[in-house]
C-alpha positions as CSV (number, residue, x, y, z in Angstrom):
1,M,30.0,12.3,-13.3
2,R,29.0,13.0,-16.9
3,F,28.9,9.2,-17.6
4,I,26.4,9.0,-14.7
5,S,24.5,11.8,-16.0
6,N,24.2,10.5,-19.5
7,M,23.3,6.8,-18.1
8,L,20.5,8.4,-16.0
9,N,19.2,10.4,-19.0
10,R,19.0,7.3,-21.2
11,M,17.0,5.2,-18.5
12,T,13.1,4.6,-18.9
13,P,11.1,6.8,-16.3
14,Q,10.0,3.1,-15.0
15,R,13.6,2.3,-14.4
16,S,14.4,5.5,-12.5
17,I,11.5,5.1,-10.2
18,F,12.7,1.7,-9.6
19,L,16.4,3.1,-8.5
20,Y,14.8,5.9,-7.1
21,Y,13.0,3.6,-4.2
22,L,16.2,1.2,-4.2
23,S,18.4,4.2,-3.5
24,A,15.9,5.4,-0.6
25,L,15.9,1.9,0.6
26,I,19.6,1.7,0.8
27,V,20.1,5.0,2.4
28,S,17.3,4.6,4.9
29,T,18.7,1.1,6.1
30,L,22.1,2.5,6.6
31,L,20.7,5.5,8.6
32,M,18.4,3.4,10.5
33,Q,21.6,1.2,11.5
34,L,22.9,4.2,13.7
35,P,22.7,3.5,17.5
36,F,21.4,6.7,18.0
37,F,17.8,5.6,16.9
38,Y,17.6,2.7,19.5
39,N,16.9,2.0,23.0
40,D,19.7,1.5,25.2
41,D,21.1,-1.9,25.3
42,T,19.0,-2.7,22.1
43,Y,20.6,-5.0,19.8
44,I,19.3,-5.2,16.1
45,T,20.9,-7.4,13.4
46,F,21.3,-5.9,10.0
47,M,18.5,-8.2,8.3
48,D,16.2,-7.1,10.8
49,T,17.0,-3.5,10.0
50,L,16.7,-4.2,6.4
51,F,13.4,-5.7,7.0
52,V,11.9,-2.7,9.1
53,T,13.2,-0.3,6.6
54,A,11.8,-2.2,3.5
55,S,8.5,-2.5,5.4
56,G,8.5,1.3,6.0
57,I,9.1,2.3,2.6
58,S,6.7,0.1,1.2
59,V,4.2,1.4,3.7
60,T,3.7,-2.3,4.7
61,G,3.9,-2.8,8.7
62,L,5.2,-6.4,8.6
63,T,8.3,-6.3,11.2
64,T,10.6,-8.8,12.8
65,V,11.1,-6.7,15.7
66,N,8.7,-4.8,18.3
67,I,8.8,-0.9,17.2
68,V,8.1,0.5,20.7
69,D,10.8,-1.8,22.5
70,T,13.5,-1.4,19.9
71,F,13.3,2.3,18.8
72,N,13.8,5.4,20.8
73,T,11.7,8.6,20.2
74,Y,14.2,9.7,17.5
75,G,14.0,6.5,15.9
76,I,10.4,6.5,15.8
77,I,10.3,10.0,14.3
78,L,12.8,8.9,11.7
79,L,10.5,5.9,10.9
80,M,7.6,8.1,10.2
81,F,9.4,10.4,7.8
82,I,10.1,7.1,6.2
83,L,6.5,6.2,6.0
84,N,5.7,9.6,4.6
85,L,8.3,8.8,2.1
86,G,6.8,5.7,0.9
87,G,3.3,6.6,1.3
88,I,3.3,9.8,-0.4
89,G,5.7,8.7,-3.0
90,I,9.4,9.6,-3.4
91,M,8.8,11.8,-6.2
92,A,6.1,13.5,-4.7
93,M,8.1,14.2,-1.5
94,S,11.3,15.2,-3.3
95,T,9.2,17.6,-5.8
96,F,7.7,19.0,-2.5
97,I,11.1,19.7,-1.1
98,W,12.7,20.8,-4.1
99,I,9.6,23.5,-4.6
100,L,10.4,24.6,-1.1
101,L,14.1,25.1,-2.0
102,G,13.4,27.0,-5.4
103,R,14.7,24.2,-7.2
104,K,13.5,23.9,-10.9
105,I,11.3,20.6,-11.8
106,T,12.8,19.5,-15.0
107,L,11.1,17.5,-17.8
108,R,12.7,14.2,-16.6
109,E,11.6,14.9,-13.4
110,R,8.0,15.5,-14.3
111,T,8.1,12.3,-16.2
112,A,9.0,10.6,-13.3
113,I,6.2,12.1,-11.4
114,M,3.7,10.8,-13.8
115,V,5.0,7.1,-13.6
116,D,5.1,7.5,-9.9
117,N,1.6,8.6,-9.7
118,S,0.3,6.4,-12.4
119,R,-0.8,9.2,-14.6
120,Q,-1.1,9.0,-18.4
121,V,0.0,12.7,-19.2
122,I,2.9,14.7,-17.9
123,S,1.1,18.1,-17.4
124,G,-0.4,19.1,-14.1
125,G,1.8,16.6,-12.3
126,V,3.5,19.0,-10.0
127,Q,0.4,20.6,-9.2
128,L,-0.9,17.2,-8.3
129,V,1.8,16.7,-6.0
130,L,1.4,19.9,-4.3
131,N,-2.0,18.8,-3.6
132,I,-1.5,15.4,-2.6
133,V,1.3,16.3,0.0
134,S,-0.6,19.3,1.4
135,L,-4.0,17.1,1.5
136,L,-2.4,14.2,3.2
137,F,-0.5,16.4,5.9
138,L,-3.8,18.0,6.7
139,I,-5.4,14.7,7.4
140,E,-2.4,13.4,9.3
141,F,-2.8,16.7,11.5
142,I,-6.3,16.3,12.0
143,G,-5.9,12.6,13.1
144,A,-3.0,13.6,15.1
145,F,-4.7,16.0,17.2
146,I,-7.9,13.8,17.8
147,Y,-5.4,10.6,18.9
148,T,-3.4,12.9,21.0
149,L,-6.5,14.1,23.0
150,V,-7.6,10.7,23.4
151,F,-4.2,9.1,24.8
152,Y,-3.7,12.2,26.8
153,Y,-7.1,11.7,28.5
154,K,-5.8,8.1,29.3
155,T,-2.5,8.6,30.3
156,E,-2.1,12.4,31.2
157,N,1.3,12.6,29.7
158,F,1.2,15.0,26.8
159,L,4.4,14.5,25.0
160,D,3.7,10.6,25.2
161,A,0.1,11.0,23.7
162,L,1.6,13.5,21.1
163,L,4.1,10.9,20.0
164,Q,1.6,7.9,20.0
165,G,-1.1,9.9,18.4
166,T,1.0,11.4,15.4
167,F,2.5,7.9,14.9
168,L,-1.2,6.3,14.7
169,S,-2.2,8.9,12.3
170,V,0.9,8.8,10.1
171,S,0.4,5.0,10.0
172,A,-3.1,4.9,9.4
173,T,-3.1,7.6,6.6
174,T,0.0,5.9,4.9
175,N,-1.7,2.5,5.2
176,A,1.6,1.6,7.0
177,G,0.3,-0.6,9.7
178,F,2.9,-0.1,12.2
179,D,2.0,0.4,15.9
180,L,3.3,1.6,19.3
181,Y,0.9,-0.8,21.2
182,H,2.4,-4.7,21.2
183,Q,-0.6,-6.0,19.5
184,S,-1.9,-3.3,17.0
185,L,-5.2,-1.8,18.2
186,I,-6.8,-4.9,19.5
187,G,-6.8,-3.1,23.1
188,Y,-8.6,-0.4,21.8
189,S,-11.5,-2.3,19.9
190,D,-14.2,-0.9,21.8
191,N,-12.8,2.9,21.6
192,Y,-14.7,4.4,18.7
193,Y,-12.9,7.7,19.2
194,I,-9.7,5.9,17.6
195,I,-11.2,3.2,15.4
196,I,-13.4,5.4,13.6
197,P,-11.0,8.0,12.5
198,V,-8.5,5.4,11.8
199,M,-10.8,3.7,9.5
200,F,-11.4,7.2,7.6
201,Q,-7.7,7.6,7.2
202,I,-7.1,4.3,5.9
203,V,-9.8,4.7,3.2
204,L,-8.3,8.2,2.2
205,G,-4.8,6.7,2.1
206,A,-6.2,3.7,-0.1
207,I,-8.7,5.1,-2.3
208,G,-6.4,7.0,-4.9
209,Y,-4.9,10.4,-4.6
210,P,-6.4,11.6,-7.7
211,V,-10.0,10.6,-6.2
212,L,-9.1,12.9,-3.2
213,I,-8.1,15.9,-5.4
214,E,-11.4,15.4,-7.6
215,V,-13.4,15.3,-4.4
216,K,-12.0,18.4,-3.2
217,E,-12.2,20.2,-6.6
218,Y,-16.0,19.0,-6.8
219,F,-16.9,20.5,-3.4
220,S,-15.1,23.7,-4.1
221,R,-17.7,24.4,-6.9
222,K,-15.0,26.6,-8.6
223,N,-15.7,24.9,-11.9
224,P,-19.6,24.5,-12.7
225,Y,-18.7,22.1,-15.6
226,F,-16.8,19.6,-13.3
227,R,-17.0,15.8,-14.2
228,F,-15.6,12.9,-12.2
229,S,-12.9,11.2,-14.4
230,L,-13.3,7.6,-15.3
231,F,-10.5,6.9,-12.9
232,T,-12.6,8.1,-9.9
233,K,-15.7,6.5,-10.7
234,V,-14.1,3.0,-11.6
235,T,-11.7,2.8,-8.5
236,T,-14.5,4.1,-6.0
237,S,-17.2,1.9,-7.1
238,M,-14.6,-1.2,-7.1
239,Y,-13.4,-0.2,-3.7
240,A,-17.2,-0.1,-2.3
241,I,-17.9,-3.4,-3.9
242,L,-14.8,-5.0,-2.4
243,F,-15.5,-3.1,1.0
244,L,-19.4,-4.6,1.1
245,L,-18.2,-8.0,0.0
246,G,-15.5,-8.4,2.6
247,T,-17.8,-7.1,5.6
248,V,-20.6,-9.3,4.4
249,F,-18.5,-12.3,4.1
250,Y,-16.4,-11.7,7.2
251,L,-19.9,-11.3,9.2
252,L,-21.1,-14.6,7.8
253,I,-18.3,-16.6,8.5
254,E,-17.1,-15.3,12.1
255,W,-20.9,-14.2,13.5
256,N,-20.4,-16.7,16.2
257,G,-16.6,-16.6,16.1
258,S,-14.6,-16.4,19.4
259,Q,-13.4,-12.9,18.2
260,F,-16.9,-11.3,18.6
261,N,-18.7,-10.8,21.8
262,N,-22.4,-10.5,22.0
263,S,-22.9,-7.0,20.9
264,I,-24.6,-6.7,17.3
265,L,-22.5,-3.3,17.2
266,S,-19.3,-4.6,18.0
267,K,-19.8,-7.6,15.4
268,V,-20.8,-4.9,12.8
269,T,-17.7,-2.7,13.8
270,S,-15.2,-5.4,13.7
271,A,-16.5,-6.6,10.3
272,V,-16.4,-2.9,9.0
273,F,-12.9,-2.3,10.2
274,M,-11.3,-5.5,9.3
275,S,-12.7,-5.2,5.6
276,V,-11.1,-1.7,5.5
277,S,-7.9,-2.8,7.0
278,T,-7.4,-5.8,5.3
279,R,-7.3,-3.9,1.7
280,S,-4.1,-2.0,2.4
281,A,-3.4,-1.1,6.1
282,G,-3.0,-3.8,8.2
283,I,-4.0,-2.2,11.5
284,T,-6.3,-5.0,13.4
285,I,-8.6,-4.7,16.0
286,V,-8.8,-8.7,16.2
287,D,-6.3,-11.3,16.0
288,P,-6.1,-12.9,12.5
289,S,-4.2,-16.0,13.8
290,L,-7.7,-16.8,15.7
291,L,-10.1,-16.4,12.8
292,N,-11.6,-19.0,10.8
293,E,-9.4,-20.4,7.9
294,A,-12.1,-19.3,5.3
295,T,-11.8,-15.9,6.7
296,Q,-8.1,-16.0,6.5
297,L,-8.2,-17.0,2.9
298,L,-10.5,-14.3,2.1
299,F,-8.2,-11.9,3.8
300,S,-5.5,-13.0,1.7
301,M,-7.7,-12.3,-1.4
302,L,-8.5,-8.8,-0.4
303,M,-4.7,-8.3,0.1
304,F,-3.6,-9.5,-3.0
305,I,-6.1,-7.4,-4.8
306,G,-5.1,-4.5,-2.7
307,S,-6.0,-0.8,-3.0
308,S,-6.2,1.8,-5.9
309,P,-3.3,3.1,-8.3
310,S,-1.6,6.3,-7.1
311,S,-2.4,5.4,-3.5
312,A,-0.7,4.4,-0.4
313,G,-1.6,0.6,-0.9
314,G,-0.2,-2.0,-3.4
315,G,-1.5,-5.6,-4.6
316,I,-2.6,-5.9,-8.2
317,R,-4.9,-2.6,-7.7
318,T,-8.7,-2.2,-8.1
319,T,-8.5,-1.0,-11.5
320,T,-6.8,-4.1,-12.8
321,L,-9.5,-6.4,-11.1
322,A,-12.2,-4.3,-12.8
323,I,-10.8,-4.5,-16.2
324,L,-10.4,-8.3,-15.8
325,I,-14.1,-8.7,-14.7
326,L,-15.3,-6.3,-17.6
327,T,-13.2,-7.8,-20.3
328,I,-14.6,-11.3,-19.5
329,I,-18.2,-9.8,-19.4
330,A,-17.4,-8.3,-22.7
331,F,-15.9,-11.4,-24.2
332,S,-19.0,-13.5,-22.9
333,K,-21.2,-10.6,-25.1
334,G,-19.0,-11.0,-28.0
335,E,-18.0,-7.4,-27.7
336,E,-14.4,-6.4,-28.8
337,R,-13.5,-4.1,-25.7
338,P,-14.7,-3.8,-22.1
339,I,-17.2,-0.8,-21.6
340,I,-18.0,0.9,-18.4
341,F,-19.8,4.4,-17.7
342,K,-20.1,4.7,-21.5
343,R,-16.7,4.6,-22.0
344,S,-14.4,1.8,-23.9
345,I,-11.3,0.5,-22.1
346,A,-8.1,0.9,-24.3
347,R,-6.7,-2.5,-25.6
348,Q,-3.4,-1.4,-23.8
349,D,-4.8,-1.1,-20.6
350,T,-6.7,-4.6,-21.1
351,E,-3.2,-6.2,-22.1
352,R,-1.4,-4.9,-19.1
353,A,-4.2,-5.8,-16.6
354,F,-4.1,-9.4,-17.8
355,I,-0.1,-9.3,-17.7
356,V,-0.1,-8.0,-14.1
357,F,-2.5,-10.4,-12.9
358,F,-1.0,-13.6,-14.5
359,L,2.7,-12.7,-13.3
360,A,1.3,-11.7,-9.8
361,I,-0.2,-15.0,-9.4
362,V,2.9,-16.9,-10.8
363,L,5.2,-14.8,-8.4
364,M,3.0,-15.5,-5.5
365,F,3.0,-18.9,-6.0
366,L,6.7,-19.2,-6.4
367,G,7.1,-17.2,-3.3
368,I,4.6,-19.2,-1.2
369,S,6.2,-22.5,-2.4
370,I,9.9,-21.4,-1.7
371,I,8.9,-20.4,2.0
372,T,6.9,-23.5,2.4
373,F,10.0,-25.5,1.5
374,V,12.5,-23.5,3.6
375,E,10.4,-23.3,6.6
376,G,9.5,-27.1,6.5
377,D,6.7,-27.9,9.3
378,R,7.6,-24.8,11.3
379,H,4.6,-22.6,9.9
380,S,1.1,-23.7,8.4
381,L,0.7,-23.2,4.6
382,M,-2.4,-21.0,5.3
383,S,0.0,-18.7,7.7
384,I,2.7,-18.6,4.7
385,I,-0.1,-17.7,2.0
386,F,-1.6,-14.8,4.6
387,E,2.1,-13.6,4.9
388,V,2.8,-13.6,1.3
389,A,-0.3,-11.9,0.2
390,S,0.1,-9.1,2.8
391,A,3.6,-8.3,1.8
392,F,2.5,-8.1,-2.0
393,G,-0.5,-5.9,-1.1
394,T,1.9,-3.9,1.3
395,C,-1.1,-4.7,4.0
396,G,1.1,-5.8,6.9
397,M,-1.3,-7.9,8.7
398,S,0.3,-10.8,10.1
399,M,-0.5,-14.0,11.6
400,G,2.2,-14.0,14.0
401,I,4.7,-15.5,12.3
402,T,7.3,-12.6,10.8
403,E,9.7,-12.7,13.4
404,D,10.2,-16.5,13.4
405,L,10.9,-16.8,9.5
406,N,14.5,-17.4,8.3
407,T,16.6,-15.2,6.3
408,T,15.6,-16.4,2.9
409,S,11.9,-16.1,3.9
410,E,12.4,-12.6,4.8
411,L,14.3,-11.8,1.9
412,I,11.2,-12.9,-0.1
413,L,9.0,-10.9,1.8
414,I,11.2,-7.8,1.4
415,F,11.1,-8.6,-2.4
416,F,7.0,-8.6,-2.4
417,M,7.2,-5.6,-0.3
418,F,9.5,-3.6,-2.5
419,I,7.7,-4.4,-5.9
420,G,4.3,-3.9,-4.1
421,R,5.2,-0.3,-3.4
422,V,7.2,0.6,-6.7
423,G,4.0,-0.8,-8.4
424,F,4.2,-4.0,-10.5
425,L,3.8,-2.7,-13.9
426,S,6.5,-0.2,-13.3
427,F,8.6,-3.1,-12.0
428,L,7.9,-5.1,-15.0
429,L,8.7,-2.2,-17.3
430,S,12.0,-1.0,-15.4
431,F,13.5,-4.2,-17.5
432,G,12.5,-2.7,-20.9
433,D,14.1,0.3,-22.7
434,N,12.7,3.1,-25.1
435,R,13.4,1.4,-28.3
436,K,10.9,-0.2,-30.2
437,S,11.1,-3.1,-32.8
438,I,10.9,-2.1,-36.3
439,I,10.5,-5.6,-37.4
440,K,6.8,-7.0,-38.4
441,Y,6.0,-10.4,-38.5
442,P,2.9,-12.1,-40.2
443,T,-0.4,-12.6,-38.1
444,D,-1.3,-16.0,-37.5
445,R,-3.8,-18.1,-35.0
446,L,-3.6,-20.6,-32.2
447,T,-6.2,-22.7,-30.6
448,V,-7.0,-21.5,-27.3
449,G,-8.9,-23.3,-24.5
């Protein structure tokens, strides 16, 4: 035990986070194998269990089985717990439970909280966790209350309405994308009592937890000198820009498409909803497989970008894209560093942004190539690109090929879902250590471009 303890103490925080999520995946998969959580006479393979659990831990929503036909009430409740574990974050949920049990939070655990929530400093991490958990549980409760009333009005079965409403609220808030309706929310595309609250929950789960905390602090008026951080300004700006671009391009491409009826309100609502959901949630009100290929490619790009850091979403993240764009602009002007909101971006953040983007592109290319090779002519290239982008961005939107993929393809998607939730930067840094080389070499120049 002392050897294990010493080994854990020598680990980098990034490697610890990686092992925490891997351990959660293993334990959750073994737990989900128990027949207690399945409907009678339901058979599910270990690979299916692993895939669904990985999708739950990463709050992606891709699945090889139908959730409502496979799991009983206890299984659905367990899946909701896994979604919260992945959506809120393992360290946040663990810290919340430790505090409830009166356990002291050590420095190492505070460091892991900092890494898991993409923070730059250790101080204030525990309070941030408490704020995140309480705020997200409140959002889930409000959503569950609204959806339960809507479903009860339709079915007049309170327990069934409560289960459906709670699951939808958890799935939307954590940006998971799982559903109990066989075809996501396509059957509720004209029910604004559902799709409007779902959109709000998706945005709240994807825009970044620190943003929610700062907005809450701003409206509380406790600090008259309060100023929004650079993180909040950049993430909300990029989120808004990508949302508007997604909505406008979707309308332009699909205005006369078969997925729209003649109502202008319906067209705009569908465009807004799909632009919001494509970023990280995967809940749909139209069938992605019936859309124009240009729209499918647009969706793939949005899923690849993903949501904000320290949120329930994945992808390369909005801040990475912002830094890339700002760096290109600064370079074209001959400036040394990118500047935004009268602040210059640190060189370390610029380097990390380009590393994340480059390696993400390489991994996406390799994943798409391997799946295309092993699947042969069974699926189109566009559907495979869409599926891999959905897994990497932990979005969960699919063109309907997930259940037909072979084991190799499923393992590749599991890999993308896992690193999408852990965080690409944390995944990369988990291979390093705390030691820095003291050897310095002379600097030289290379011709570029």
